[in-house]
BAPAGU-813237 format. One record per residue: residue in three letters; x, y, z of N, C-alpha, C, O in turn. Coordinates in steps of 0.1 Angstrom, whole numbers, plus 5000, padded with zeros to 4 digits. Example, Ala and Ser with C-alpha at 12.3 -4.5 7.8 and 13.67 -1.06 7.14 Angstrom:
REM BAPAGU-813237
ALA513249435078512349555078513249675078514249675085SER512849785071513749895071512950005079513450115080
REM end
This chain:
REM BAPAGU-813237
MET156706762632158006832630159106742634159206702645SER160006712624161006612626162006652637162606562644TRP162206782638163206822648162906792662163806782671VAL161606772665161206742679161206592681161106542693GLN161406512671161306362672162706312676163406252668ILE163106332688164406292693164206182704164106212715PRO164106042699164005942709165005932719164705882730SER166305992716167405992727167006112735166106192733LEU167806142746167606252755167606382748168606412741ALA166606462749166506592742167706672749167906662761PRO168306762741169506822746169406892759170206862768PHE168406982761168507052773167906972785168207012797PHE167106872783166706792794167906702799168106682811TYR168706662789169906582793170806672801171406622811MET170906792798171706882806171206902820172006912829ASP169906912821169306912835169706792842170006802854ALA169606672836170006552843171406552848171706512859VAL172306602840173706612844173806722855174506702865ARG173106832853173206942862172806902877173506942886TYR171806822878171206792891171606662896171306632908SER172206572888172506442893173806422900174106332907ASN174706522898176006512905175906522920175206612925GLN176506422926176306412941177206512948178406532944SER176706582957177506682965177706632979176806562985TYR178906652984179206592997179406703008180006673019GLY178806813007178906913017179507043012179907053001GLU179607143021180107273017181707273017182307223026VAL182207333006183607353005183807493000183207532991VAL184707573007185007703004186007702993187107662995VAL185707752981186607762970187307902970186608002968VAL188507902974189208032976189608092962189708212961ASN189808012952190208062939189707982928190007862927VAL188808042919188307972907188508072896187908182896THR189208032886189308122874188708042862188807912862VAL188108112853187408042842188008092829188108212826ASP188508002821189108032807188107972797187807862797LYS187708062787186908012776187907952766188708022760ILE187707822763188607762753188007712740188607652732GLY186707752739186007722726184507752728184107802739PRO183707742717182307772718181707682729181707562728CYS181107752739180407682750181407582758180907492765LYS182707612756183607522763184507602772185107712768HIS184607562785185407632795186407542802186207422803ARG187407602807188307532816188307612830188507732831LEU188007532840188007592854189307552861189707442861ASN189907652866191107632874190707642889190407752894ILE190707532896190107532909191107502920192007412918GLU191007572931191907552943191107542955190207622958VAL191407432963190707412976191807432987192807372987PRO191507522997192507553007192807443017192007343018VAL194007443023194407343032193507313043193207203047GLU192907423049192007403060190807323057190307243065ASP190307333045189107253041189507113038188707023041ILE190707093034191206953032191306883045190906773046LYS191906953055192106893068190706863075190506763081LYS189806963073188406943078187806823072187106743079GLU187906803059187306683052188006553057187406453058TYR189306563059190106443063189606403077189306283079GLU189406493086188906463099187506393099187206303106SER186706453090185306403089185306253083184606173088ILE186106233073186206093067186805993076186305883077VAL187906033083188505943093187505903104187405793108GLY186706003108185705973118184705873113184305783121GLU184305883101183405783095184005643095183305543098PHE185205643090185905513090186005443103185805323105VAL186405523114186505473127185205423132185105313138LYS184105493129182805453133182305313127181605243134HIS182705293115182305173108183305063106183004953101ALA184505083110185604993108185404863115185004863127GLU185704753109185604613115186904543114187304503103ILE187704533125188904463124188904363135188504383147SER189504243132189504133142190104173155191204233155GLY189504143166190004173179189404303185189704333196PHE188604373177188004503181186504503178186104453168ARG185804563187184304583184184204693174185004783172LYS183104683166182804783156182704923162182004943172GLY183505013157183505153162184505173173184705283178LYS185205063177186205073188187605053183188605043191VAL187805053170189205033165190005163167189405273164PRO191205163172192005283174192105363161192305313151ARG192105493163192205583151193405563143193405553131LYS194605553150195905533143195805403134196405403123MET195205303140195105173132194205193120194505143109VAL193105263122192205283110192905373100192905333088GLU193705473104194405563094195405483087195605503075SER196105383093197105303087196505203078196905183066ARG195505123083194905013076194105063063194205003053PHE193405173065192505223054193105353047192305433042LYS194405373048195005493042194505523028194105633025ASP194705423019194405443005192905473003192505552995GLU192005393010190605423009190205563014189305623008ILE190805603025190505743030190905843020190205943017ILE192105833014192605933005191705932992191406032987GLU191305812988190405802976189105872979188605942970GLU188505842990187305912994187406062995186506132990MET188506103001188706253001188806312988188206412985HIS189606242979189806292965188406302958188206412952LYS187606202960186306212953185406322959184806392951ARG185306332972184406432978184906572976184106662972LEU186206592977186706732975186506782961186106892959ILE186806692951186706742938185206762934184806852928SER184306662939182906682936182306802941181606882934SER182606832954181906942961182507072956181807172954SER183907082954184507202949184107232935183907352931TYR183907132927183407152913182007212913181707302906GLN181107142921179707192922179707342927179007422922GLU180607372937180607512942181107602931180607722930SER182107562923182607642912181607682901181507792897ILE180907572897179907602886178807682891178207762884LYS178407672904177407752910177807892911177107992908LYS179107912915179608052917179608122904179408252904HIS179908062893180008122880178808102871178808132859ASN177708052877176508032870176607952857176107992846LEU177407842857177607762846176707642846176507582857ARG176207602835175307482834175807382825175707392813PRO176507282830177207182822176307092814175107072818VAL176707052802175906962794176406812796175806722790HIS177506792802178006662805179006662817179306772822THR179406552821180406552832181706602828182106592816PRO182406672837183706742833184806642831184806532836LYS185806692824187106622822188006682833188506792832ILE188406602843189206642854190706612851191006502847ASP191506712852193006692849193906772858193406862866ASN195206742857196206822864195906832879196006932886VAL195506712885195206712899196506712908197406622905LYS196606802917197706802927197106802941196406892945PHE197406692948196706662960197706622971198406532969ASP197606692982198506662994197706703006197006813006LEU197906633017197106673029197606803035196906863043ASN198806843032199406963038199507073028200307173030ALA198807063016198907173006197507183000196707093000PRO197307302993196007322987195807212976196707172969LEU194507172974194207082963193907172950193207272951THR194607142939194407212927194107122916194707012915TYR193307162906193007082895192307162884191807272887THR192207112872191407182862190207092858190306972859ALA189207152854188007082849187507142836187207262835GLU187607062825187107112812185707062810185306952813LEU184807152806183407122804182807202793183207312790GLU181707152787180907222778179707262786179207192795VAL179207382783178007442790176907482781177107492769GLU175707492787174607542779174907682774175607762781PRO174407722762174707852757173907962764172807932770SER174408082764173608192770172808252759173408292748ILE171508262760170708312750170008442754169408442764ALA170008542745169308662747168008642739168008662727LEU166908612746165708582739165108702732165008812737LYS164808682719164108782711162608782714162108692720ASP161908892710160508902713159808782706159908772694TYR159008702713158308592707156808602709156008512707ASP156408722714154908752716154308802703154708902698GLY153408722697152708772685153508742672153508832663ILE154208632671154908592659153908582647152808522649LYS154208642636153308642624153508512617154608472613ILE152408442615152408312607151308312597150208372600LYS151408232586150408222576150008072575150907982573VAL148808042576148307902575147207882565146507982562LYS147107762559146007742550144607742556144507682567LYS143707802550142307802555141807662555142007582545VAL141107622565140607482567139207472562138307542565SER139007372553137607342548137707202542138807152539VAL136507132542136407002537135506992525134407032526GLY136106952514135306942501134606812500134906712506ASP133606812491132806682488133706572483133506452486ASP134706612475135606512469136406442480136706322479GLU136806512490137506462501136706362509137106252513LYS135406402511134506312519134206182511134206072516ASP134106202497133906082489135105992489134905872489GLN136306052489137505972489137605892503138005772503TYR137205952513137205892527136205772526136505662532VAL135005792521134005692520134505572512134305452515GLU135205602501135805492492136805412500136905292498SER137605482509138505402517137805312527138305202530LEU136705362532135905272541135305152533135305042538ARG134805182521134205072513135304972510135104852511ASP136505022507137604922504138004842516138304722515ALA138004902528138304832540137304732544137604632550HIS136104752539135004652543134504572531133404512531ALA135404572520135004492508135204342511135904302520THR134504262503134604122503135104062490135004132480LEU135603942490136103882478135103772474134803682482GLU134503782462133603682457134203602446135003652438ASN133903472446134403382436133803412422132603442421ILE134703412412134203422398134503292390135703252390GLU133503232384133703112377133303112363133603012355ASP132803222358132203222345133003312335132503342324ARG134303342339135103422329136603402332136903332342GLU137403462323138803442325139403552335138703642339LEU140603532338141303622348141603752341142103762330LEU141303862349141504002343142404082353142504052365ILE143104182348143804272356142804342366141704382362GLY143204342379142304392389141704282397141104312408ASP141804162392141204042400142204002410143404042410TYR141803912419142603832428142703692423141703642419ALA143803632425144003492420144603402431145503452438ILE144103282432144703182441145503082433144903022424ILE146803082435147703002426148602912434148802932446ASP149102802427150302732431151402782422151202802410TYR152602792427153702832418155002762422155202722434LYS156002762413157302712415158302792407158102812395LEU159302842414160402912407161602822405162002752414GLN162202822393163402742390164402822382164002912375ASP165702792385166702872377166902802364166202712360GLU167902852356168002802342168502662342168402592332GLU169102612353169502472354168402382359168602262361GLY167302432362166202352367166102342382165302262388GLN167102412389167102402404165902482410165702592406GLU165202412419164102482425164502592435165402572443ILE164002712433164302822442163302852453163602882464GLU162002842449161002872458159702822452159502802440LYS158702782461157402742457156402772467156702802479GLY155102782463154002812472152702752467152602732456THR151902722477150502672474149402762479149602822490SER148302762472147202842476147602992479147103042489LYS148403052471148903182473147903282467147603272455LEU147503382475146603482470147403602465148203662472ILE147203642452147903752447146903852440145803802436PHE147303972439146404072433147104112419148304132419LEU146304112409146804142396146804292393145804352390ASP148004342395148304482393149504502384150504442388LYS149404572373150504582364151704662370152804652365ASN151404732381152504812387153104742399153204802410GLN153504622397154104542408155504512406156004402409GLY156304612401157704592400158104472391157604462380PHE159004392396159504282388158504182384158704102375LEU157304182391156204082388155304142376154404062372SER155504262372154604322363154504242350153404222345GLY155604192345155504112332154803982334154003942325VAL155003922346154203792349152803822350151903742345ILE152403932357151003962359150303982345149203932343GLU151004052336150404072323150103942316149103922309LYS151103852317150903722310149903632317149403532311MET149503662329148503582336147103612331146203532332GLU146903742326145603782321145103682311145803652301GLY143903642312143303552302143303412306142703322300MET144003372318144003242323142603202328141803282333SER142303072327141003022332141302932344142502882345ILE140402902352140602822364141002682359140402622350GLY142102632365142702502361143802512352144602422350ASP144002632345145102652336146502652343146602702354SER147502612335148902622340149702692330149502672318ARG150602772334151502842325152902842330153202842342THR153902852321155302862324155802992318155603012306MET156403082326156803212321158203242326158703192336ASP158903322318160303372321160203502329159303582326MET161103522338161203642345162603662351163403562351THR162903782355164203812361164003852376163203952378LEU164703792385164503822399165203952402166303982396PRO164704042411165304172414166604152421166904042427ASP167504252421168704252428168504242443169504202451THR167304282448167004282462166404152467165904142478TYR166304052458165703922461166303862474167603862476TYR165503812483166003772496167003652496167803642505LYS167003572486168003472484169103522475169003522463LYS170103572482171103652475171803582463172103642453GLU171903442464172603372453171803372440172303342430PHE170503402441169603412429169303552425168603572415ALA169703652433169303792430169803822416171003802412GLY169003882408169303932394169403822384169703842372LYS169003692388169103582378167803572370166703612374ASN168003512358166903472350166303342354167003252356VAL165003342356164303222362163003192354162603272346THR162503072356161103042351160203022362160602972373ILE158903052360157903032370156802952364156202982354ASP156502832371155402752367154202782376154402782388MET153102812370151902852378150702782374150402762362THR149802752384148502692381147502772388147602812400LEU146402812381145402902386144302812392143702722385HIS143902832405142902752412141602832413140502772412GLU141702962417140503042419140703182413141803232413ILE139503242409139503382405138603452415137403402417LYS139003562421138203632430138103782426139103842421GLN137003842428136803982425136404062438135504012445LYS137004172440136604252451135204312450134904372439LEU134404292460133004342459132904452470133004432482LEU132604582465132504692475131104702479130104692471PRO130804732492129504752497128804882492129504982489GLU127504882490126805002486126805102497126805072509VAL126905232493126905342503125405372506124805452499ASP124905322517123505342521123405332536124405322543ASP122205332541122005332556122605202562123105202573ASN122405092554122904962559124504962561125004912571PHE125105032551126605042552126905122564127905082572ALA126205232567126505312579126305232592127105242601ARG125205162592124905082604125904972607126204942618ASN126404912596127404802597128704852603129504772608LEU128904982602130205042608130105052623131105082630GLY128905032628128805012643128105122651127505092661LYS128205252647127705352656126905462649126605572654PHE126405422637125605522630124205462626124105342623ASP123205542626121805492623121505512608120705432603ASN122205602602122005622587123205682581124105722587ILE123105702568124205752560124505892563125705932562ASN123505972567123706112570124606132582125506222583GLU124406042592125206052604126606012601127606072606LEU126805922592128205882588128905992581130006022584MET128206052572128806162564129206282573130206352571ALA128306312583128606422593129806382601130706472604GLU130006262605131106222613132406222604133506262609ILE132306182592133406192582133906342581135106362581GLU133006432579133306572578134006622591135006692590LYS133506582602134106622615135506562616136406642620VAL135706442613137106382614138006452604139206482608LEU137606472592138506542582138806682587140006732585LEU137806752592138106882597139106892608139906972609GLU138906792618139906792629141306752624142306812629GLN141406662614142706632609143306762602144506782604LYS142506832595143106952588143507062598144507132596LYS142707072609143007172619144307132626145107222629SER144407002629145706952635146906982626147907022631GLN146706962613147806982604148107132602149207182601GLN147007212603147207362602148007412614148907492613ARG147707352626148407392638149907342637150807422641ALA150107222632151407172631152307262621153407292624ASP151607302610152307392601152707522607153807572605GLY151807572615152007702622153107692632154007782633LYS153207582639154207562649155607542642156607582648GLN155607482631156807462623157307602619158507632619GLN156407692615156807832611157407902623158407972622ILE156807882635157307942647158707892650159607972654SER158907762649160207702651161207762641162307802646ASP160907772629161807832619162107982622163208022621TYR161108052627161308192631162308202642163208292642LEU162108122652163008122664164408092660165308162665ILE164607992651165907962647166608072639167708102641ASP165808142631166308252622166608372631167608452628LYS165908402641166008522649167108522660167408622665HIS167508402663168508382674169808332669169908242660SER170908392674172308352670173108332683173308422691PHE173608212684174408172696175208042693174807972685ASP176308032701177107902699176307782705175507802714LEU176707672699176107542704177207452709178307452704PRO176907372720177907282725178207172714177207102710GLU179407152711179807062700179406922703178906852694SER179506872716179206732719177706712717177306602713VAL176906802720175406792719175106782704174306692700VAL175706872696175406872682175906742675175206682667ALA177106692680177606572674176706452677176506362669ASN176206442690175306332693174006342685173606232681GLU173506462683172306472676172506442661171606392654THR173706472656174006442642174006292640173506242630ASP174606222649174606072648173106022648172805932641HIS172306082656170906042657170206072643169405982639VAL170506182637169906212624170406122614169606072605MET171606082614172205992605171505852606171205792596ARG171205812618170505682620169005692614168505602608GLU168405812616167105832610167205822594166405762588PHE168205882589168405872574168605732570168005692560ALA169405652577169605512574168305432574168105352566GLN167505462584166205392586165305422575164505332570SER165305552570164305582560164805532546164005522537GLN166105512545166705452533166605552521167605582514GLN165405602518165205682506166105802507166605852496LYS166405852519167305972520168705942517169406032512THR169105822518170505782516170805742502172005722498GLU169805722494170005672480170605792472170105902472ASN171605752464172305842454172805972461172906072454ILE173205962473173806082480175106032486175205942493ASP176206112483177506072488177606092503176806172508ALA178506022509178506022524178806162530178206202540LYS179706242523180006372529178806462528178606542538LYS178106462517176906542516175806502526175206592532LEU175706372528174706322538175106362552174206412560GLN176406352555176806402568176606552570176206592581LYS176806622560176606772561175106802563174806892571GLU174206732556172806752558172406712572171606782578ALA172906602577172606562590173106662601172406692610ARG174306712599174806812608173906942608173606992619GLN173506982596172707102596171307082603170807172610GLU170706962601169506932607169706922622168806972630ALA170806862627171006852641171206992647170707012658GLU171907082641172107212646170707282648170507352658LYS169807272638168507332640167807272652167207342659ARG167807142653167107072664167607122677166907152687VAL168907122679169607162691169307302694169007342706LYS169407392684169207532686167807562691167607632701VAL166807512684165407532688165107472702164307522709ALA165707362705165507302718166007392729165307412739TYR167107452728167607552738166707672739166407722750ILE166307722728165407842728164107812735163607882744LEU163507692731162207652738162407632753161507662761ALA163607582756163907552771163907682778163307692789ASP164507792772164607922779163207982780162908042790ILE162407972769161108022770160207952780159508012788ALA160407822781159607742791160007792805159107802814GLU161307812807161707862821161208002824160708022835LYS161308082814160808222816159308232818158808302827GLU158508142811157108152812156508052822155308042824ARG157407982829157107882839156207772833155207732840ILE156507732822155807612815156407482820157607472818LYS155607392825156207272830155307152825154207172820VAL155907032827155206912824154906842837155806812845ASP153606802839153306732851153206582848153206532837LYS153106502859153106362858151906312850152106212842ARG150806372851149606322844149806332829149406242822GLU150406442824150706462810151606352805151506302794ILE152606312813153506202809152806072808152906002799ASP151906052818151205922818150205912807150005802801VAL149606022803148706022792149405992779148905912771GLN150606052777151406022765151905882765151905812754ILE152305822776152705682777151505592773151705492766ALA150305622778149205542775148905542760148505442755ARG149005662754148805662739149905582732149505502722MET151105592736152205512730151905362732152105282722ALA151505322744151305182747150105132738150205022733ALA149105212736148005172728148405152714148005052707SER149205232709149705222695150605102693150605042682PHE151305062703152204942702151504822707152104712707ASN150304832713149604722718150304652730150404532730ILE150904742739151604682750151004752763150304842762ASN151404692774151004742787151604872790152804892789ALA150804972795151305112797152305112809153305182808GLU152005042819152905042831154304972827155305012832HIS154204872819155504802814156304902806157504912808LEU155604972797156305072789156905182797158105222795LYS156205222807156705332816157905282823158905362825SER157905162828159105102835160305102826161405132830GLN160105062813161205052804161705192801163005212801LEU160905292800161305432797162105482809163105552807ILE161705452821162405502833163805432834164805492837GLU163805302831165005222832166105272821167205282825ASN165605292809166605332799166805482797167505522788GLY166105562805166305702804165405772794165405892793GLY164605692786163805752776162705842782162105922774ILE162405832795161405912801161806062800160906152799TYR163106092801163506232800163206292786162806402785GLY163506212776163306262762161806282760161406372754LEU161006182765159506192764159006322771158206402765GLN159506342783159106462790159506592783158706692783GLU160606592777161106712770160306732757160006852754ARG160006622750159206642738157806702741157306782734ILE157206652752155906712757156106862760155206942756LEU157206892767157407032770157607122758157107232757GLN158407072748158607142736157207172729157007282725ASP156407072729155107092722154207192730153507272724LYS154307182743153507282751154007422749153207512748VAL155307442748155807582745155407622731155007742730LEU155407542721155007572708153507602707153107692700ASP152707532715151307562716151107692722150207772718PHE151807722733151807852739152107962729151408062729LEU153107952721153508052711152508062700152208172695PHE151907942696150907942685149708022690149108102682ASP149308002702148108072708148308222709147308302709LYS149608262710149908402711150208462697150408592696ALA150308382687150808422674149708502667148508492670LYS150108582657149208662648149108572636149908572627VAL147908502635147708402625146908452614145808512616THR147408442601146608482590146308362581147208282578GLU145008342578144708232569144808272554144408382551LYS145208182546145408212532144708112523144708122511
REM end
């Protein structure tokens, strides 16, 4: 399901990171906090810290500075207070400013049960040692969701079975993977053969563009711009040379020759034919872990059945995701949607096929719609996980990292260190959690096979 494939921080895990990473510097009594809603999931906090708390914080910070101050002529911790206050006035005020705003902000969001999705925008700060500290904090927050009933969601999935034709197709793929190429010397080159050639490309002025020796190519008529050349190669004998005209594609890697008419000089050195192994007990034994063909066929059926069951479950989980999106209506934080829209656009660009023949505005609209779905279902699944006490433990993360490392052929510990360093570990943990919640919902769903 593409909506869970979010290599950047998944929305609600990112919000947890923001929520719990802000440093708090102690208790501050907030005498007055008002909350103005200024947009979807967007609030402005009007915060005031009383004078007595400001003075208390001032005394605490000055005491710390006195304890650690080092000034020539005085031992550490023995510098007179007045001298410390004078020498480090700016630093003391800066530290007070930081601590008071941090702690009062934390107190305010806790008091009003707000869960920010990013650090706040602090503005309108009025600060004086002999007057209350006042400021505003603009922030986006997680949406408030009234969860609909998710117990026993009705879904329809395809009935799982493996046909003989599917098993035969799998066997053919194994045969092809273990095929050998044998030399052919008693006939001409045919479509479907492999050929070893020397070749040289020249433009219309005779300038050499590219050449190669002992190049192995497969004669397939469906090879794009080479199709015409392939057809003209048919009938060549070993030792034959031919000169043919062709047009290079617009995507040719040497841009100055892209789309140009060229000639190709070619000499055929060898003809090879793919030889597929016979499907028998020897074939099964050569695969390494089977004694006979019957054992191989049983394993193939098992593998195909597991693949289909996995796909069946994935289809069901996608239906559950769609159901949750359809049944819940709530505002989404704009910054989270915007970030995810950018991520979807990058996915589109990487796939290329999605961006072909689609104007930019339409593509942006599609990306926005997809991002909204991803963010919405992420919040819903997060709330379900919290309600059902579904969590991800360290072992599950390590197992997934080991799988990823194996697929990339890299060291698992090295990959884990990279993920921790770049923050990708949060996204990985959240994707695992999303999948666990969907598995939980699938197991409780009313499943009908069709």
